[in-house]
C-alpha positions, 0 to 999 in steps of 0.5 A: 319265178321258176325256170324250167329250163333243161340243164346240159346234163338233162339235154345230153340224157334226152339225146342219148336215150330219147327220154328224161324224167322231171320230177315235180313238174306239177305242184302236188296240190295242183296235181291232186286237184286235176287227179280228182277231176280226171277220175270223173272220166274213168272207164272200165277199159284202157282209154285215151281221152283227147282234147282236154281243154273242152272237157274241163277248165282245170286241165288248162293249168297242165297244158299251159303249165310254165314248165311245158312252156319253158322246155318247149321253147328250149327245143323248138323256139316258138311252138304250138300245142298239138293236142292233149290226152288223159290216159286211163289205165284201169286195174285188172279187176275193172278191165274188159278186154280191148288191148293187149300188152306189150305193144311196142311202137313209136309215136306220131308216125302215121303219114304215107312215109316213115320217119327214116324215109323222110329224114335222118337222124330222125328229127324231133318234131314232137315232144311228148309230156307224160305227166303222172297223176298217179304214182307208178312205183312198180312194173305192176302199176301199168306205167311205160316201158321204153327202150333207150336210144331207139329214136336213133336206130335204123333198125326194125325192132328186132324183139317180139312186140309182146315181150319187154326185152333186156335193156328196156327201162320202166321208170318210176314216177310220183304224182306230178312227175313228168317223162319227156320223150322224143316221138320216135322212142320205142315204147309200150304201155304195160298192163295194170295189175295193181288195185288203182287205176293209173292215170296221166295226162299227155301234152304234145307240142311241136315246132311251127312248121309241123302240120298234122291231121290231129289237133287240139279242138276247142269250143269258141266259148273256151278259146275266147277266155284264154289270153292271146299267148294261150290262143296262138298256141293252139294248132288248128285243124285247118292248114 
């Protein structure tokens, strides 16, 4: 049985940069199977489709994947799955407006007070697993740009939010690879200038003490088919 526990080196890199890459998190056959289903949700515009457990049974294989479980436990101990998202970044030929790139931002900072008004250093209260369903080998493939160490900075973003400044990293990913990110790491999606859509699945996990107005909504029929272990991982919309 494979253990996905991160090494001391990986934890150090995550702490310094605010993100790491884990290769081959999804087995290639499973990644291809999920990708085939995901293509049925493609849109002619950039889109994010949330709450995947209700969309197709195949998505449970990534949301409850042992790697997501092992790594989330390593950071949080007991944890909950906040939500899941299928991200579709279509080719330039298909794309019909609706978004500008770059647009640098942090995730999960939607409350009354910003991260830095509630605690410092910014606590890790959300792990974001970006699991590639298509290869991202070049900038034009429409992947992510991230600014290393930005999760530890109190400074406001000193560059134009419509540029990719020196010092940014644009990771390359193969189908099945995963980028794991601290929620406060500054990042942006880049425009897809290639001839193929770029797809990924995001799984968001949190410690038990987090409350959010975003949650993985699941029908009773789907929920009842899960094991008790998987049922308790789901955050309900109610406090």
